[in-house]
Structures are given as structure tokens and as C-alpha cells.
C-alpha positions in Angstrom: 23.1 0.1 19.0 21.3 -3.0 20.4 21.3 -6.6 19.0 18.5 -6.4 16.7 20.4 -3.8 14.5 24.1 -5.5 14.5 22.9 -7.8 12.1 20.8 -5.4 9.9 22.2 -5.4 6.4 23.0 -2.0 4.9 20.8 -0.9 1.7 23.9 0.3 -0.3 25.3 -3.6 0.4 21.9 -5.4 -0.3 18.7 -3.6 -0.5 16.7 -6.6 -1.2 18.4 -8.6 2.1 17.6 -4.6 4.2 14.4 -4.8 3.5 13.5 -8.5 4.1 15.7 -8.3 7.6 14.1 -5.3 8.6 10.5 -6.7 8.2 11.5 -9.4 10.5 13.5 -7.0 13.1 11.1 -4.6 13.4 8.4 -7.1 14.4 6.4 -6.1 11.6 5.3 -9.4 10.2 7.3 -13.1 9.1 6.4 -15.8 7.3 3.4 -18.2 8.1 3.4 -21.8 8.0 1.5 -21.8 5.2 3.7 -21.3 2.2 3.3 -17.6 0.4 1.2 -16.4 3.2 2.3 -13.9 6.0 1.7 -13.2 9.7 0.8 -9.7 10.4 1.8 -9.1 14.0 0.8 -6.1 16.4 2.8 -3.5 15.1 2.6 -4.0 11.9 -1.0 -4.2 11.9 -1.4 -1.1 13.9 0.4 0.8 11.2 -2.3 -1.3 9.0 -4.8 -0.1 10.9 -4.0 3.6 10.7 -3.8 3.2 7.0 -7.5 1.6 6.8 -8.9 4.2 9.3 -7.5 7.1 7.5 -8.7 5.9 4.0 -12.1 4.7 5.4 -12.8 8.2 6.4 -11.7 9.5 2.9 -13.7 7.2 1.1 -16.9 7.9 3.0 -16.3 11.6 2.6 -16.6 10.8 -0.9 -20.2 9.1 -0.7 -19.3 5.8 -0.5 -20.4 3.3 2.1 -19.1 -0.5 3.0 -20.2 -3.8 2.5 -19.1 -7.4 2.6 -19.6 -10.3 -0.1 -18.1 -13.9 0.0 -15.0 -15.1 0.1 -15.8 -18.0 -2.5 -17.1 -17.5 -6.2 -18.4 -20.0 -8.1 -16.5 -21.2 -11.0 -18.8 -20.2 -13.7 -18.8 -16.4 -12.4 -14.8 -15.9 -13.4 -15.8 -17.4 -16.9 -18.5 -15.2 -17.7 -15.8 -12.3 -18.7 -13.4 -13.8 -20.9 -10.8 -11.1 -20.4 -11.4 -11.2 -16.8 -10.7 -15.0 -16.1 -7.8 -15.1 -18.4 -5.9 -12.7 -16.1 -6.6 -14.4 -13.2 -6.9 -18.5 -14.0 -3.1 -18.9 -13.3 -3.8 -17.4 -9.7 -6.9 -19.4 -8.2 -6.8 -21.7 -5.5 -10.3 -23.5 -5.8 -12.2 -25.6 -3.5 -13.1 -28.8 -4.8 -14.9 -30.9 -1.9 -16.7 -29.4 1.5 -15.7 -32.5 3.7 -12.8 -34.6 5.4 -13.3 -38.0 7.0 -10.6 -40.0 8.6 -9.1 -43.1 6.8 -10.3 -46.2 6.8 -6.3 -47.6 7.4 -6.3 -44.7 10.4 -3.4 -42.8 8.7 -5.3 -39.7 9.4 -7.9 -37.0 7.6 -8.7 -37.5 3.9 -10.8 -35.4 1.4 -14.1 -37.6 1.3 -14.4 -38.3 -2.4 -18.1 -38.3 -1.4 -17.9 -35.2 -0.7 -17.2 -33.3 -4.0 -18.9 -30.2 -4.9 -21.2 -29.9 -8.3 -19.5 -26.8 -9.1 -15.7 -25.7 -7.5 -15.5 -23.0 -5.6 -12.7 -20.0 -6.1 -11.1 -18.2 -3.2 -11.6 -14.9 -4.3 -9.0 -13.4 -6.2 -10.8 -10.4 -6.5 -14.5 -9.5 -6.2 -16.1 -8.0 -9.5 -17.9 -11.1 -10.4 -19.5 -12.3 -7.3 -20.5 -8.6 -6.7 -22.0 -7.9 -10.4 -24.1 -11.1 -10.1 -25.4 -9.6 -6.7 -26.0 -6.1 -8.3 -28.2 -7.8 -10.6 -30.9 -7.9 -7.8 -30.0 -4.4 -6.6 -30.4 -2.3 -9.6 -33.6 -2.1 -12.1 -34.0 1.9 -12.6 -31.7 5.0 -13.1 -33.0 5.7 -9.4 -30.8 3.0 -8.0 -27.8 4.2 -8.8 -25.3 5.0 -8.5 -23.9 2.5 -5.7 -20.8 3.3 -4.2 -19.5 0.4 -2.4 -16.5 -0.6 -0.9 -15.1 -3.9 0.8 -12.4 -4.2 3.2 -11.4 -7.8 2.6 -9.1 -10.6 2.2 -8.2 -12.0 -1.5 -5.8 -14.9 -2.4 -3.7 -15.3 -5.6 -1.6 -18.0 -6.0 2.2 -16.9 -5.8 5.0 -18.9 -6.2 7.7 -16.3 -5.7 6.5 -14.1 -2.2 8.0 -11.8 -0.3 6.3 -9.9 2.7 3.7 -6.9 2.2 5.4 -7.1 -1.2 3.8 -10.1 -2.4 1.9 -13.1 -0.9 -0.4 -15.2 -2.0 -3.2 -14.0 0.9 -3.2 -10.3 1.4 -5.5 -7.8 3.1 -6.9 -5.0 1.2 -10.0 -2.3 0.0 -12.1 -2.4 -3.1 -14.1 -0.5 -4.1 -17.0 -1.6 -6.7 -19.1 1.5 -8.0 -21.9 1.3 -10.3 -23.2 4.4 -12.9 -26.3 5.4 -15.0 -23.8 7.1 -17.8 -20.0 6.6 -18.8 -19.0 9.9 -17.9 -20.1 9.5 -14.0 -18.2 6.3 -14.2 -15.0 7.9 -15.3 -14.9 10.8 -13.5 -15.6 8.2 -10.4 -12.3 6.2 -11.4 -10.4 9.5 -11.8 -11.9 10.8 -8.4 -10.6 7.5 -6.6 -7.2 7.7 -8.1 -7.0 11.4 -6.8 -7.8 10.2 -3.2 -5.2 7.5 -3.6 -2.9 10.3 -4.8 -3.9 12.2 -1.8 -3.4 9.5 0.7 0.2 8.5 -0.4 1.5 12.4 -0.3 -0.3 13.7 2.8 -0.3 10.8 4.9 2.2 8.2 3.9 4.7 11.0 2.9 5.5 9.5 -0.4 5.1 11.3 -3.9 3.5 9.6 -6.6 3.0 10.4 -10.2 -0.5 9.7 -11.1 -1.1 7.8 -15.1 -2.9 5.6 -17.4 -1.6 2.1 -18.1 -1.0 0.7 -21.1 -3.2 -1.7 -22.8 -0.9 -4.6 -22.1 -0.6 -3.3 -18.2 -4.6 -2.7 -17.7 -6.8 -4.9 -15.4 -8.0 -7.5 -16.8 -11.7 -6.7 -17.7 -10.9 -2.8 -18.0 -11.3 -0.5 -20.3 -8.7 2.1 -18.7 -6.7 1.6 -15.6 -5.1 4.9 -13.9 -2.8 4.1 -11.5 -0.1 5.9 -9.1 3.5 4.8 -8.7 6.0 5.6 -6.5 9.8 5.0 -6.4 11.4 3.0 -4.1 15.0 4.0 -2.5 16.6 1.5 -4.9 15.4 3.2 -8.2 12.6 0.4 -8.7 8.9 1.7 -9.0 6.2 0.2 -7.1 2.6 0.2 -8.1 0.9 1.8 -5.1 -3.0 2.1 -6.1 -5.0 1.4 -8.7 -8.2 2.6 -10.2 -10.2 1.0 -13.3 -13.1 2.3 -15.3 -14.8 -1.2 -16.3 -17.1 0.3 -18.9 -20.0 -1.8 -19.3 -17.9 -5.3 -19.3 -18.9 -6.7 -16.2 -22.6 -5.6 -16.7 -23.1 -7.6 -19.9 -21.5 -10.0 -18.6 -23.8 -10.7 -15.7 -26.9 -9.0 -17.6 -26.9 -5.8 -15.3 -29.5 -3.5 -17.0 -31.9 -0.7 -16.0 -34.4 1.8 -17.1 -33.2 5.1 -17.9 -34.5 8.3 -17.9 -36.0 7.8 -21.4 -37.6 4.8 -20.2 -35.0 2.5 -22.2 -33.1 -0.6 -21.0 -29.3 0.3 -20.9 -26.4 -1.5 -19.0 -24.7 -0.1 -15.9 -21.4 1.4 -16.0 -18.8 0.3 -13.9 -15.5 0.9 -12.0 -13.5 -0.7 -9.6 -10.7 0.5 -7.2 -7.9 -0.7 -4.6 -5.3 -0.8 -2.6 -3.4 -3.2 -0.4 -0.8 -4.3 2.2 1.6 -3.3 -0.3 1.2 0.0 1.1 3.3 -1.3 4.1 6.2 -2.3 2.0 5.9 1.3 0.1 6.2 2.6 3.3 9.1 1.3 4.1 11.4 1.2 1.6 10.3 4.9 0.6 11.6 6.4 4.0 13.7 3.9 6.3 17.3 4.1 6.9 20.2 1.7 7.8 18.8 2.1 11.5 15.5 0.4 10.8 12.3 2.1 9.8 10.9 5.6 9.3 7.5 6.0 9.9 5.6 9.1 8.9 4.1 10.9 12.1 0.4 10.5 10.7 0.6 6.8 10.2 2.8 5.6 13.4 1.2 3.8 16.0 2.1 6.2 18.5 4.0 9.3 17.4 6.0 9.7 20.7 7.6 7.2 22.8 8.9 8.7 26.7 11.6 7.0 28.4 13.1 7.6 32.0 16.3 7.5 33.4 16.9 6.8 36.7 19.1 5.2 39.7 16.3 4.4 42.1 12.9 3.9 42.9 12.7 7.6 44.4 13.9 8.9 40.9 11.7 6.8 39.2 8.3 8.0 41.2 9.4 11.9 41.2 9.8 11.2 37.1 6.3 9.2 36.5 4.7 12.1 39.0 6.4 14.7 36.4 5.7 12.5 32.6 2.0 12.0 33.8 1.6 16.1 33.5 3.8 15.9 30.0 1.5 13.1 28.7 -1.4 15.2 29.6 -0.7 18.0 27.9 0.4 15.6 24.6 -2.8 14.1 24.4 -4.7 17.1 24.8 -3.0 18.4 21.8 -4.0 15.1 19.8 -0.4 13.5 20.0 -0.3 9.6 20.7 2.4 8.3 23.0 3.9 5.7 25.0 5.6 5.7 28.6 8.0 3.1 28.6 9.1 2.8 32.3 9.6 -1.2 32.4 12.4 -2.2 34.5 13.5 -5.1 32.3 15.3 -3.6 29.6 18.1 -1.0 29.8 17.6 2.5 28.5 20.2 1.8 25.6 18.2 -1.1 24.4 14.8 0.8 24.4 16.5 3.8 22.4 17.6 1.0 19.8 14.3 -1.2 19.8 12.3 2.3 18.9 14.7 4.1 16.6 14.3 0.5 14.8 10.3 0.3 15.2 10.6 4.1 13.6 8.9 6.0 16.4 9.1 9.4 14.9 10.1 11.5 18.1 11.7 10.2 21.5 11.8 11.9 24.7 13.9 11.4 27.4 13.9 12.3 31.3 16.6 11.7 33.8 17.5 12.9 36.8 19.2 16.5 35.9 16.1 16.9 33.5 14.1 16.8 36.4 15.7 19.2 38.3 15.7 21.5 35.2 12.6 21.0 34.1 13.9 19.9 30.7 13.6 16.5 28.6 16.0 15.4 25.5 14.2 15.2 22.6 15.3 13.4 19.7 13.7 12.9 15.7 14.0 9.5 14.5 14.1 11.1 10.9 17.2 13.0 11.3 18.8 11.1 14.5 19.4 15.1 15.7 18.9 15.7 19.4 18.5 19.0 21.8 17.1 19.5 25.2 13.7 21.6 25.9 12.0 23.0 28.1 9.1 21.2 29.5 6.9 24.3 29.4 5.3 24.3 26.4 6.5 20.7 25.5 2.9 20.0 23.6 3.5 22.1 20.9 7.0 22.4 20.4 6.5 18.1 20.0 3.3 19.0 17.8 5.5 21.3 15.5 8.4 18.8 15.6 6.0 16.0 13.9 4.6 18.2 11.8 8.0 19.1 10.5 9.3 15.4 10.2 6.3 15.1 8.1 6.9 17.6 5.6 10.9 16.6 5.6 10.4 13.1 4.9 8.0 13.8 2.0 11.0 16.2 0.6 13.4 13.8 1.1 11.5 11.1 -0.7 10.1 13.8 -3.6 14.1 15.1 -4.2 15.5 11.5 -4.5 12.7 10.9 -7.0 13.3 14.2 -9.0 17.2 13.4 -8.8 16.3 10.0 -10.1 14.2 10.7 -13.2 15.8 11.3 -16.2 14.8 11.7 -20.0 16.2 9.9 -23.0 15.8 9.8 -26.6 17.8 6.9 -27.9 17.7 3.5 -26.8 21.5 2.6 -26.5 21.1 5.4 -24.0 17.9 3.7 -22.2 19.6 0.2 -21.8 22.7 1.8 -20.2 20.7 4.3 -17.8 17.9 1.5 -16.7 20.9 -0.3 -15.0 21.2 2.5 -12.7 18.0 2.7 -11.8 14.9 5.3 -11.4 12.5 6.4 -13.6 13.1 7.1 -17.3 10.9 9.5 -19.9 11.3 8.4 -23.3 9.1 8.1 -26.6 6.9 4.9 -27.1 5.1 4.3 -30.5 2.5 2.8 -28.7 2.1 -0.7 -30.0 2.3 -4.3 -27.8 5.5 -5.3 -29.7 7.9 -2.3 -29.2 6.8 -2.8 -25.4 7.2 -6.4 -25.3 10.5 -6.1 -26.6 12.1 -3.3 -24.1 10.2 -5.5 -21.7 12.2 -8.6 -22.7 15.5 -6.6 -23.5 15.5 -4.9 -20.5 13.3 -6.0 -17.5 11.7 -2.4 -17.6 7.9 -1.9 -18.3 5.9 1.1 -18.9 4.9 2.3 -15.6 1.8 4.8 -16.7 1.8 7.3 -19.5 1.4 10.4 -16.6 -1.8 12.4 -16.5 0.8 15.4 -16.0 4.1 16.4 -17.3 5.3 17.0 -20.8 3.1 16.3 -24.2 5.5 17.2 -26.5 5.3 14.6 -29.4 8.2 13.0 -30.6 9.6 9.5 -32.1 10.0 6.3 -30.5 13.2 5.6 -28.9 13.1 2.1 -30.8 11.4 2.0 -33.9 11.9 5.7 -34.7 8.0 5.7 -35.6 5.8 8.6 -34.0 5.2 9.2 -30.6 2.3 11.2 -28.8 4.1 12.0 -25.8 6.8 10.2 -23.3 6.0 7.6 -20.8 7.7 6.2 -17.5 9.6 3.3 -17.6 11.5 1.7 -14.9 12.2 -1.7 -13.3 9.6 -2.5 -11.0 8.6 -4.9 -7.7 
């Protein structure tokens, strides 16, 4: 393997270090000059663009449209929804002045004390407040509803302990904000978007998820109900991978957004919000990748196939170039994205290791003997299996192979999750099994006190109350009190 991989920590030795190294070595992202913020490098951003493009299509298919709202939010807006401000107050970055000036002693720039803002502005940690202040101008009658807006944006939450993609102060995301005439319509919207996220996670990221409802203490600040998709990483920890919130009328009341209903009566609007972020990049890495580097699902890989020639002289290269041009045309015709790397500044072995590290799903190699035999060596990244195939009908062979890789990595992740999901009935067994990682299905009495005790004593949280699965009542593993159904506990990122 090339130098990049020689220093890659094995997952079994230190999973956290393996992740941190892989993000950097695979050229996805790096730390920036601003503490807690990251630079997403071109290859990493290309994956995010694929995620963004697919989700955006899915949103538009369900009737949503994109808009954009300000980065800065007046401090008074956050104060209007008590739960909301309490949930985000400790994470806010605050703009207090609007001008700099040169220091009188020539020491450099200083904040101009005369340029203090009358009201401080908050860099958005989320946009509910600025959007609902705007919706007040848009909504007057039931005929103005529903409003189905989505925003692609950056947000800022002042995080002290950060990890690339998983938790950074500034991150990219989308946030949907919808307004409805009835409670039923808003609740249906929140569940619909959860299903969109689940569909995307499983069918494009090849990442199995559990759909569920958050406990009251884990809800989004200001929501009546938070729906979530939870995924299991290869170290057995959970990762919240998308949330959809039923906000009730809380934000409509906070910003006095009322409408005339069909009975000619004034009523407050019903609301939802929902979002996923660049945290999905972390989920993608930790669900599929291995000790050789990234393993990317073909549907989200920046390019699905890399072609590398092996040649001894320029004459051979020219002949291979000509042959590969025809193969690339065939691949392109069936919708396969590819890269032909015939650069002469790196040896083939280096290229092999580099593209393996970057998780390119399929590698095709053509040498002089392949050219004579009308064949190519093909390697699939998920299993590292190689074979030699005919160039005749290669486009359909590769297309089927990509589909098989997508299916295989989902199955591998699904089987891993199933093997690491267990049911326990006693608290002693729970405390023992939580050390091994994975999802634990256990009964809970529904009280925040018991939930907090479990969290303090085991560092495990209720990831969700599953929407599907066993609904058999029982007794709480901690208190022995009645429990309506089992919930999923896990340690989480």
C-alpha cells in the first residue's frame, strides 16, 4: 500500500483515531484556522454535493421549494420562545459591533466602541425564529397555506469539543420549515419527512436506520414531538442521522402568526421543522469504511469507476487511451460516472492505493496484455475481489456490479446492526451489556428521573421509542414500574 495507508490506525485498535485519520488521509476535510470549524476539501464536498442533490430532488418531489433567510437573528427573536432560547442559549455566537478601526497606538485593528449595535445579533444556530417572523407577513388566510419551504445553509453552534463532520461549530445542513392549517396536516408532514430521510439513508447511503420518537428530554427545543432516524456505527455507538419536529403552534404563538380559517375564525398556524447536516458524512464513513480506507456507496461516490492504464512506453499508452475512450463512452451511456487516470507523475501502485483509500467503488485496469486480449482487470472496493473480464458488454457488467456493491454494503451494515441489537430485562444485565456497545431494547417507566439516572450511571441515552417493533408492555428494568413498551438505549455520538 502507499504511504497514506501505512499509518492508518486499525479500527480494532482505536476506532476514534481511525476515524479522525481517515477523514484527513482520504482528503475529505481538515481543521481550519478558526477553532472548532472545518475546511471541507473538494473530494469531501463532492460527496456532500451528491447527498444534497439527491435530497433536494426528494424534497421537491414532495412539494417543497427552496428559499433563503438571513444568517443573523435579532436577540429578541430567540427570547420569544422560552424552550427554544433555553435549548440554544449556551451555543450562540453573538455579534455586538458593526465596525473595526485602527488603534490609536498603531498596534492594529480594534473593535470601534462607538459602533455598538442597539440590539445584538445572533449567528443562526437554527432558523425557526427568523423564519416565523417572516411567515407572519406571508400568512393571512387558509388560502396562503400550506407553506413548504426548505433552506440549504450553514449554521453556527459554539461547540468546544469538536470532531470533523460529527460535531463542528459551523456546519452545513438543510432545514425545512413548514406552516399548516391543521394539526393533522402538520403531524403528517413531520412523519412524511422522517420517511424521506429514512428512504435516503437506506437506499442511497446504504445505511440501515431505526425510525422512532425522541423522549421528552431529548426533543428539539420548542417541539411537541421529535421524530428521528438512528443508525449504528461500526463501534456499536448510535448516531442521530436526521430529525423531524412537530412544533405545534408554539412558534406561531411566539410570533403571532394567525390566519382566517374556513369558518372565518382566527387561528394560530401549525408548524414543522426538519433537517439533516454534514454529520451524514460522518455516518457514511463510520458505517461502511474499513482498515484500507473509505468504502463509498456507488450512488453517492464522486465517481463510481476509476480506470488506470499500465504501460511501458508511449506507444502502448496511446493504444490503451484509444481503447479506453470507447469503454468510457459505453459506461457514460448507461449513466456511470468515471475518471480515467493516465497521469504519468504517479506509479500504478500508488494510484491503486490512493483510490482504494478514497473508496472508489470499482477500479478497472488495462495493461498491454489486456489490450491484446480485449480484457480488463476489475476490482470491487467493498470486498477487494479482483477478476478479469471481457471488454465486450463491460458497461452492463459494471452497472450490475455497482448495484451489487450498493446492496452488499447495506446488507453488511444491516447484519452488523442486527447482531449487535439485544433485549435485556434487568438493570444489572443492561449495565454489563452496554459496555459491549450496540442497541439495547429495554423497558423504561417513562419518567425523566429514571432516564437521567441511567444516563448518569451508564452514559447511555434513549435513542428513540421505535415506531415499529415490539409493543408488548412490561416493567421498567430500573424501577419495576409499568412500562408501555421497550425503547432503544445506546451510547451515542
